[in-house]
C-alpha positions in Angstrom: -6.7 22.3 23.3 -9.0 20.7 20.6 -7.6 18.3 18.1 -8.6 17.4 14.6 -9.4 13.7 14.0 -7.5 12.0 11.1 -8.4 8.3 11.0 -6.9 6.8 14.2 -4.9 9.9 14.9 -5.5 13.2 16.7 -3.8 16.2 15.0 -2.7 19.0 17.3 -2.6 22.6 16.3 1.2 22.3 15.7 0.6 19.4 13.3 1.9 16.7 15.6 0.0 13.4 15.8 -1.1 11.3 18.7 -3.1 8.1 18.6 -6.8 8.4 19.5 -7.0 4.9 20.9 -3.7 3.8 22.5 -4.5 0.1 22.5 -5.0 0.0 18.7 -2.1 -0.2 16.2 -2.5 3.1 14.3 -2.9 2.8 10.6 -4.3 5.0 7.8 -5.9 3.3 4.8 -6.3 4.8 1.4 -6.9 3.9 -2.2 -4.4 4.5 -5.0 -5.4 3.5 -8.6 -8.1 1.4 -7.1 -5.8 -0.6 -4.8 -6.1 -0.8 -1.1 -3.1 0.8 0.6 -2.1 1.1 4.2 0.3 3.1 6.2 0.8 1.8 9.8 3.1 2.9 12.6 5.7 0.5 14.0 8.7 1.0 16.3 10.9 1.1 13.2 8.9 3.8 11.4 6.1 3.7 8.9 5.0 0.5 7.3 3.6 1.1 3.8 1.8 -1.6 1.7 -0.6 -2.1 -1.1 -2.6 -5.1 -2.3 -1.2 -4.6 -5.8 -2.7 -7.4 -7.9 -3.4 -11.1 -7.9 -2.4 -14.1 -10.0 -5.5 -15.0 -12.0 -7.3 -18.2 -11.2 -7.2 -21.2 -13.5 -10.9 -20.9 -14.0 -10.8 -17.3 -15.3 -7.5 -16.9 -17.1 -5.5 -20.1 -17.1 -3.3 -19.0 -20.0 -2.1 -15.9 -18.1 -1.0 -17.7 -15.0 2.5 -18.7 -16.1 3.2 -15.1 -17.3 1.9 -13.7 -14.0 4.0 -16.0 -11.9 7.1 -15.1 -14.0 6.3 -11.4 -13.5 6.1 -11.9 -9.8 9.5 -13.7 -9.7 11.1 -11.0 -11.9 9.7 -8.1 -9.8 11.1 -9.5 -6.6 14.5 -8.7 -7.9 13.5 -5.4 -9.5 12.1 -3.7 -6.5 14.1 -1.0 -4.7 16.2 -2.0 -1.7 14.0 -2.4 1.3 10.9 -3.2 -0.7 9.3 -6.6 -0.6 6.8 -8.4 -2.9 4.8 -11.1 -1.2 2.6 -13.7 -2.9 -0.1 -14.5 -0.4 -1.9 -17.8 0.0 -4.9 -16.6 -2.0 -2.5 -15.5 -4.8 -2.9 -11.9 -4.0 0.3 -9.9 -4.5 1.3 -7.4 -1.8 4.1 -4.8 -2.1 5.5 -3.6 1.2 8.2 -1.2 2.4 9.2 0.7 5.5 10.0 4.4 5.7 11.6 6.5 8.4 9.2 8.8 10.1 9.5 12.3 11.7 10.0 12.4 15.5 7.5 13.6 16.6 5.3 12.5 13.8 3.3 15.2 12.1 0.3 15.2 9.8 2.4 16.7 7.0 5.1 14.1 7.2 2.4 11.3 7.2 0.7 12.7 4.1 4.1 13.2 2.4 5.0 9.6 3.1 1.7 8.4 1.6 2.1 10.4 -1.5 5.8 9.4 -1.9 4.8 5.7 -1.6 1.9 6.0 -4.1 4.2 7.7 -6.7 7.0 5.2 -6.1 4.8 2.1 -6.4 3.1 3.4 -9.6 5.5 1.8 -12.1 5.3 -1.6 -10.3 1.5 -1.6 -10.5 1.8 -1.0 -14.3 4.4 -3.8 -14.6 2.1 -6.2 -12.8 -0.9 -5.2 -15.0 1.2 -5.8 -18.1 2.5 -9.0 -16.8 -0.7 -11.0 -16.8 -1.9 -10.4 -13.3 -5.5 -9.5 -12.4 -6.9 -6.4 -10.7 -7.9 -6.4 -7.0 -10.1 -4.4 -4.8 -11.9 -1.3 -6.2 -9.8 -1.7 -9.4 -11.4 -5.2 -10.0 -14.9 -3.7 -9.7 -14.2 -1.4 -12.6 -14.2 1.9 -10.6 -11.3 4.1 -9.8 -10.4 6.0 -6.7 -7.5 8.3 -6.3 -7.8 8.4 -2.5 -10.1 8.3 0.5 
């Protein structure tokens, strides 16, 4: 029976998903508000993340750095239970969480999880932007993308 390709997945007629390349960790990448997002499968469920912002460099916006670092510290405590905010070595800010996933996984449950994550992360993207951080990815280039 033919399947429909969806990124690294093969979607069967009943909507269930299989990986197209079993030796590759399946993940689906998309943009939300110009940020790179990823949904990847793990044994525990679906790992969702976004490269949300970055702390501005001293050369470009030195006066905003203290406020950006304070925002990052405050947000670590404000995120919902099970969510993590990580400050990466290059001063990028990643927001991550895990979500349970249907067994067997379906295309509908995958898309629903992506949409839920995008809507739930929205206020935290706003908070970072107002807190002195800099844009990343497509958002930094001045274009917007609602999804790919």
